[in-house]
C-alpha positions in Angstrom: 165.6 125.6 104.4 164.1 127.5 101.4 161.0 127.0 99.3 163.0 127.0 96.1 162.7 123.6 94.3 166.0 121.8 93.9 167.3 118.9 91.9 169.2 116.0 93.3 172.4 118.0 93.3 170.8 120.8 95.5 171.1 123.3 92.7 168.1 125.6 92.6 165.7 125.0 89.8 164.1 128.0 88.2 160.3 128.3 88.1 160.5 128.2 84.3 162.3 124.8 84.4 160.0 123.4 87.2 156.9 123.6 85.0 157.1 121.6 81.8 156.2 123.4 78.6 153.2 122.2 76.6 154.6 121.3 73.2 152.5 120.5 70.2 153.3 116.8 70.5 152.5 116.7 74.3 149.2 118.6 73.7 148.2 116.1 71.0 149.0 113.2 73.4 147.0 114.8 76.2 143.9 115.9 74.3 143.7 113.0 71.8 143.1 110.4 74.4 139.4 109.4 74.3 139.6 107.1 77.4 136.4 107.5 79.4 134.5 109.2 76.6 132.1 106.3 76.2 131.5 106.2 79.9 130.7 109.9 80.0 128.3 109.4 77.1 126.5 106.5 78.9 126.3 108.7 82.0 124.7 111.5 80.1 122.3 109.2 78.3 121.3 107.6 81.7 120.7 111.0 83.3 118.5 112.0 80.3 116.5 108.8 80.6 116.0 109.3 84.3 114.9 112.9 83.7 112.4 111.7 81.1 111.1 109.0 83.4 110.6 111.6 86.1 108.7 113.8 83.7 106.5 110.8 82.7 105.8 110.0 86.4 104.7 113.6 87.0 102.4 113.5 83.9 100.9 110.2 84.8 100.0 111.4 88.3 97.8 114.1 86.8 94.1 113.3 87.3 93.3 114.5 83.7 95.8 112.1 82.1 94.7 109.3 84.4 91.1 109.8 83.3 92.1 109.8 79.6 94.1 106.6 80.0 91.3 104.9 82.0 88.8 105.9 79.3 91.1 104.6 76.6 91.5 101.2 78.3 87.7 100.9 78.9 87.0 101.6 75.3 89.6 99.0 74.2 88.1 96.3 76.5 84.5 97.0 75.7 82.8 94.9 73.0 79.9 96.4 71.2 
């Protein structure tokens, strides 16, 4: 048994015929399809939102920022 691809008639198929050529029409069909593009955009936006939330958590854990926010809330709730 050989590794040469064959057709149903057992005639050997050349390597050139085994790989379909990429014609202009086929390329347009392959690369024009936008299926899944919206899902990818949502995934990127979700990852950006998670990264931003992580950054906010790191900032909010800072003692300096916590002090500024506490002071801001105290001033807002104090009546003079």
